C-alpha positions as CSV (number, residue, x, y, z in Angstrom):
1,M,75.8,100.8,80.2
2,L,77.3,99.2,83.4
3,P,80.3,97.6,81.7
4,L,80.7,101.0,80.0
5,A,80.5,102.8,83.2
6,A,82.9,100.1,84.9
7,L,85.2,100.4,82.2
8,S,85.2,104.3,82.3
9,T,86.1,104.1,86.1
10,T,89.5,102.4,85.3
11,A,90.6,105.7,83.7
12,S,90.9,107.8,86.7
13,L,91.7,104.8,88.8
14,M,95.0,104.2,86.7
15,M,95.7,107.5,86.9
16,A,95.2,107.7,90.9
17,L,97.1,104.5,91.0
18,G,100.0,106.4,89.4
19,A,99.8,109.5,92.0
20,P,102.7,109.9,94.4
21,P,104.1,108.9,96.8
22,G,105.2,105.5,95.3
23,G,102.4,105.2,92.4
24,I,102.8,103.0,89.5
25,T,103.6,105.9,87.4
26,W,103.3,104.4,83.9
27,L,99.8,103.8,84.8
28,V,99.0,107.8,84.2
29,W,100.0,107.3,80.5
30,L,96.9,104.7,80.1
31,G,94.6,106.8,82.0
32,F,92.8,108.3,79.0
33,V,92.5,105.2,76.8
34,P,89.3,103.7,78.6
35,L,87.7,107.1,79.1
36,T,88.3,107.8,75.2
37,L,87.0,104.4,74.3
38,V,83.8,105.2,76.3
39,A,83.3,108.7,75.1
40,R,83.7,107.4,71.5
41,V,81.0,105.0,71.8
42,A,78.7,106.4,74.3
43,P,75.1,107.5,73.3
44,L,74.6,111.1,73.5
45,R,70.8,110.2,74.4
46,A,69.3,107.6,76.7
47,S,67.0,104.9,75.4
48,G,65.4,101.9,76.5
49,P,64.7,101.7,80.1
50,R,66.5,104.6,81.2
51,R,64.5,107.0,79.1
52,W,63.7,109.2,82.0
53,L,67.4,110.6,81.4
54,R,66.4,111.8,77.6
55,G,66.6,115.3,77.2
56,R,68.4,116.1,81.0
57,I,71.8,114.2,81.3
58,S,73.6,112.5,78.7
59,P,75.0,109.0,79.3
60,A,78.0,110.3,77.8
61,F,78.3,112.5,80.8
62,W,77.4,109.9,83.3
63,L,79.8,107.5,81.9
64,G,82.7,110.3,82.0
65,W,81.5,111.1,85.6
66,C,82.0,107.9,86.6
67,G,85.2,107.6,84.7
68,G,86.7,110.5,87.2
69,L,85.5,109.2,90.3
70,C,88.5,107.5,91.7
71,T,90.3,110.9,91.2
72,G,89.1,111.9,94.6
73,L,88.2,108.5,96.0
74,V,91.5,106.9,95.5
75,G,93.8,109.9,94.8
76,F,92.5,111.7,98.0
77,P,91.6,109.4,100.6
78,W,93.3,111.3,103.2
79,I,90.4,114.1,102.9
80,A,88.1,111.6,105.1
81,E,90.7,110.9,107.6
82,T,91.5,114.8,107.9
83,L,87.7,115.6,108.5
84,E,87.4,113.0,111.0
85,R,90.7,113.3,112.9
86,F,91.0,117.2,113.0
87,G,87.6,118.4,112.2
88,G,86.1,116.1,114.8
89,L,83.4,114.9,112.6
90,P,81.6,111.8,112.6
91,S,83.1,108.8,110.4
92,W,79.9,108.8,108.1
93,V,80.2,112.5,107.5
94,A,83.7,112.4,106.8
95,V,83.4,109.7,104.4
96,L,80.3,111.9,102.9
97,G,82.7,114.8,102.7
98,L,85.1,112.6,100.5
99,L,82.2,111.3,98.4
100,L,81.1,114.9,97.4
101,F,84.6,116.1,96.9
102,S,85.1,113.2,94.5
103,A,81.6,113.9,92.7
104,W,82.7,117.6,92.1
105,T,86.4,116.5,91.0
106,A,84.3,114.1,88.5
107,V,82.5,116.7,87.0
108,P,85.1,117.8,84.3
109,F,85.7,114.1,83.3
110,G,82.1,113.9,82.6
111,L,82.0,117.2,80.5
112,W,84.8,116.2,78.7
113,A,83.2,112.8,77.7
114,W,80.3,114.5,76.7
115,G,82.3,116.8,74.7
116,V,84.2,114.4,72.6
117,A,81.2,112.3,72.2
118,R,79.5,115.3,70.5
119,G,82.9,116.4,68.8
120,P,84.6,115.5,65.3
121,A,85.3,111.8,65.1
122,R,87.6,111.7,62.0
123,C,90.9,113.3,60.9
124,W,93.3,115.6,63.0
125,R,90.2,117.4,64.7
126,A,89.5,114.2,66.5
127,I,92.7,114.1,68.1
128,A,93.0,117.9,68.8
129,W,89.5,118.5,69.9
130,P,90.0,116.1,73.2
131,V,93.3,117.6,74.0
132,V,91.8,121.5,73.9
133,L,88.6,120.7,75.6
134,W,90.4,118.8,78.5
135,I,92.7,121.8,79.0
136,A,90.1,124.1,78.8
137,L,88.0,122.4,81.3
138,T,90.4,122.0,83.8
139,T,91.8,125.5,83.2
140,V,88.3,126.9,84.4
141,W,87.1,124.5,86.9
142,P,87.0,125.8,90.1
143,A,89.1,122.9,91.9
144,L,89.5,122.8,95.6
145,F,93.1,122.0,95.1
146,P,95.6,123.0,92.4
147,Y,95.8,119.5,91.0
148,T,96.2,117.4,87.7
149,P,95.1,113.7,87.2
150,M,98.6,113.3,85.6
151,I,100.5,114.3,89.1
152,G,101.9,110.8,88.9
153,L,104.3,111.8,86.2
154,A,106.1,114.4,88.6
155,E,108.0,111.2,90.0
156,Q,109.5,110.6,86.8
157,P,111.0,114.1,85.8
158,L,111.9,112.7,82.5
159,W,108.5,112.3,81.4
160,I,107.5,116.0,82.3
161,Q,110.1,118.0,80.8
162,V,107.9,119.3,78.4
163,A,106.6,121.4,81.4
164,E,109.3,123.8,80.5
165,L,108.1,124.4,77.4
166,G,104.3,124.6,77.9
167,G,103.5,123.9,81.7
168,V,100.9,121.4,83.0
169,P,98.8,122.0,80.0
170,L,101.5,120.5,77.6
171,V,102.3,117.5,80.0
172,E,98.5,116.7,80.0
173,A,98.2,117.1,76.3
174,Q,100.9,114.2,75.6
175,V,99.0,111.8,78.0
176,L,96.0,112.8,76.3
177,V,97.2,112.4,72.8
178,L,98.5,109.0,73.6
179,G,95.2,108.0,75.2
180,V,93.3,109.2,72.3
181,L,95.6,107.6,69.6
182,L,95.7,104.4,71.3
183,A,91.6,104.2,72.1
184,D,91.0,105.1,68.2
185,A,93.5,102.3,67.2
186,I,91.5,99.9,69.2
187,L,88.2,101.2,67.6
188,D,89.4,101.8,64.4
189,G,88.6,99.0,61.6
190,P,91.3,98.9,59.1
191,R,94.8,97.3,60.2
192,R,96.6,99.8,58.7
193,A,94.8,102.8,60.2
194,R,95.5,101.1,63.6
195,L,99.1,100.7,63.1
196,V,99.4,104.4,61.8
197,R,97.6,105.4,65.3
198,V,99.8,103.0,67.6
């Protein structure tokens, strides 16, 4: 389970490293590849030494939650500094504030991974379901700041032209479709099916 958690964490790490100012923008396009890989192979129920989780919290959720942690930790490190400098809080309280913010921001990633793990795995629904689920979750999730993990694409206006047609959800949809197709190409067995997805 630890290797899957490490792989999952690279998802929001790539998106956060692509964030402005001066982010590595192309990393945003790859952000949902590891998260989709983990969601596709994650067990829905715990087994073995982690049986205490059974019936409570799905490993798919925890792995997705790990995948979203870097959104806050790497994307918003200034929160701790702001709490300390302008809020007059001790350093440990400021860091705790950043950790709590990051944990809250990661919840939609966990719900998304759990939903993808439970959702369709074949045909066009396996591509559409992750996109629809992500957009629905991020639309209703009470976020502290209006934000999308794909904010790094704003540094390359050419890559966000679809926003004129469908706003932020359509920008997110194209990143999700790419991530799902690449992840499924990695997981799919037959060479022809892989090539079709790529």
